C-alpha positions as CSV (number, residue, x, y, z in Angstrom):
1,M,241.2,27.7,131.7
2,K,239.1,24.6,132.0
3,T,236.0,24.3,134.2
4,A,236.6,22.2,137.2
5,K,234.0,19.6,138.3
6,A,233.3,18.8,141.9
7,R,234.2,15.4,143.1
8,A,232.3,13.3,145.6
9,A,233.7,13.5,149.1
10,E,235.8,10.6,150.0
11,S,235.5,9.1,153.5
12,T,238.8,8.8,155.2
13,H,237.5,6.9,158.2
14,S,234.3,5.4,159.5
15,L,233.1,4.8,163.1
16,P,231.4,1.6,164.2
17,A,227.8,2.1,165.0
18,D,227.9,0.0,168.1
19,I,230.2,2.2,170.3
20,P,228.7,2.3,173.8
21,L,228.3,5.6,175.7
22,P,230.9,6.0,178.4
23,T,229.9,5.3,182.0
24,I,230.1,8.4,184.2
25,A,231.3,7.7,187.7
26,P,229.2,9.6,190.3
27,L,230.9,11.9,192.7
28,P,230.2,10.9,196.3
29,E,227.9,13.4,198.0
30,G,229.8,16.2,199.8
31,R,233.1,15.6,198.0
32,S,234.9,18.1,195.9
33,F,237.3,17.8,193.1
34,N,239.7,19.9,191.0
35,V,240.2,20.2,187.3
36,L,243.5,21.5,185.9
37,V,243.7,22.5,182.2
38,T,247.1,23.4,180.8
39,G,248.4,24.5,177.5
40,V,249.9,27.3,175.5
41,G,248.5,30.7,174.7
42,G,246.1,30.8,171.8
43,T,244.8,27.3,172.1
44,G,241.6,28.0,174.0
45,I,242.6,27.0,177.6
46,V,241.0,30.0,179.2
47,T,237.8,29.4,177.1
48,V,237.7,25.8,178.2
49,G,238.0,26.9,181.8
50,A,235.2,29.4,181.4
51,L,232.9,26.9,179.7
52,L,233.5,24.3,182.4
53,G,233.0,26.9,185.1
54,M,229.7,28.1,183.6
55,A,228.5,24.5,183.1
56,A,229.1,23.7,186.7
57,H,227.4,27.0,187.8
58,I,224.3,26.2,185.7
59,D,224.3,22.7,187.3
60,G,224.1,24.3,190.7
61,T,227.7,23.6,191.8
62,A,230.0,26.1,193.6
63,V,233.1,26.6,191.5
64,S,235.8,29.2,191.0
65,V,237.9,29.5,187.9
66,V,241.5,30.8,188.3
67,D,243.5,31.6,185.1
68,Q,247.3,31.8,185.4
69,L,248.6,33.3,182.2
70,G,252.2,33.5,181.1
71,F,253.5,36.1,178.7
72,A,250.6,37.9,177.0
73,Q,251.5,36.3,173.6
74,K,250.7,33.3,171.6
75,G,252.8,30.4,172.8
76,G,253.1,31.5,176.4
77,S,252.1,29.1,179.1
78,V,248.5,29.1,180.3
79,V,247.0,27.2,183.3
80,T,243.4,27.2,184.3
81,H,242.5,25.7,187.7
82,I,238.8,24.9,188.4
83,P,238.2,23.8,192.0
84,N,234.7,22.3,192.4
85,H,233.4,22.9,195.9
86,G,230.2,20.8,195.8
87,R,226.5,21.8,195.6
88,L,225.4,25.3,196.3
89,H,222.2,24.5,198.1
90,P,220.5,21.2,199.3
91,K,217.6,21.8,196.9
92,W,220.0,21.3,193.9
């Protein structure tokens, strides 16, 4: 058996350095919105819902996360609904 030598990694793509950051549209004060994340079991849909819900909670926003799971198996349908109800308290 011969000893293998490591090769230098080859870049398959490169990103331009001048890509601007996206502009985030502000939500009008007092307005609410909904986020719906769909997918199949085993792809992290419930985790994405939990992360978005916790991020909104930390930001001081009233949210609820509702997971609708299909069959308890990989490949079953999964829907996570995240209604955002606005700010919890005026101080936020």
